[in-house]
C-alpha positions in Angstrom: 112.2 107.1 109.5 110.1 104.0 110.1 106.9 103.7 108.0 103.8 102.9 110.0 100.7 101.5 108.3 97.4 102.7 109.7 94.6 100.2 110.1 91.1 101.7 110.6 87.5 101.0 109.7 86.3 102.3 106.4 83.4 100.2 105.3 80.0 101.7 106.2 81.4 105.1 107.1 81.0 108.4 105.2 84.0 109.5 103.1 84.4 112.6 105.3 84.5 110.7 108.5 87.0 108.2 107.1 89.2 111.0 105.8 89.1 112.8 109.2 89.9 109.6 111.1 92.9 108.9 108.9 94.2 112.5 109.0 94.0 112.4 112.8 95.9 109.1 112.9 98.5 110.4 110.5 99.1 113.5 112.6 99.6 111.4 115.7 101.9 108.9 114.0 103.9 111.7 112.5 104.0 113.4 116.0 105.8 110.3 117.3 108.5 110.6 114.7 107.2 108.0 112.2 106.1 108.2 108.6 102.4 107.4 108.4 101.1 105.3 105.6 97.4 105.7 105.0 95.7 103.2 102.7 93.1 105.8 101.8 95.9 107.8 100.1 96.2 104.9 97.7 92.6 103.8 97.1 89.8 105.8 95.5 86.4 105.9 97.3 84.7 103.9 94.6 87.2 101.0 94.8 85.4 97.8 95.7 86.4 96.1 99.0 88.2 93.1 97.4 90.3 95.3 95.1 91.1 97.6 98.1 92.4 94.7 100.1 94.6 93.6 97.2 96.1 97.1 97.4 96.2 97.4 101.2 98.0 94.1 102.0 101.2 94.7 99.9 101.2 98.3 101.1 101.0 97.2 104.7 103.8 94.7 104.1 106.0 97.4 102.7 105.9 99.2 106.1 108.1 98.7 109.2 105.2 98.5 111.7 101.4 99.1 111.9 99.0 100.7 114.2 95.2 100.1 114.8 92.7 102.8 115.2 89.5 100.8 115.7 89.0 97.5 117.4 90.0 95.0 114.6 86.8 92.9 115.2 84.7 95.8 113.9 85.9 95.4 110.3 86.8 92.3 108.3 89.7 94.2 106.6 91.1 95.3 109.9 91.0 91.7 111.2 92.8 90.5 108.1 95.4 93.2 108.3 96.0 92.6 112.1 96.2 88.8 111.5 98.8 89.3 108.7 100.8 91.6 110.9 100.9 89.0 113.7 101.8 86.2 111.3 104.7 88.1 109.8 105.8 89.3 113.3 105.3 93.0 112.2 105.5 95.3 115.2 102.1 96.7 116.2 102.5 100.1 117.7 100.1 101.7 120.1 99.7 105.4 120.5 97.7 107.1 123.2 94.7 109.0 121.8 94.8 107.1 118.5 91.7 105.0 119.3 88.6 107.1 119.4 85.2 105.4 119.9 83.4 108.5 118.6 84.8 107.6 115.1 82.5 104.6 114.8 
């Protein structure tokens, strides 16, 4: 099963909202037959942003594809991850109902 890394906004959002957003995304990715990879499953809430990105980037690159929940311009980390995905020609999958403006 292909592993799909989930890119979503975290910074500035409550832990509960972030967890809910990623759980919904994981369910949708799983529902399409892929193995979801959520960075928040690998990072504790008190991890600083720079350390989190040093964890996220190798995690993303270990996947077969990625998907984006929020517009990448809303978060520096999302923009970095999307740019890396493009540079390494990693497939960016789009799923209907994954993007939800009420999550911001």
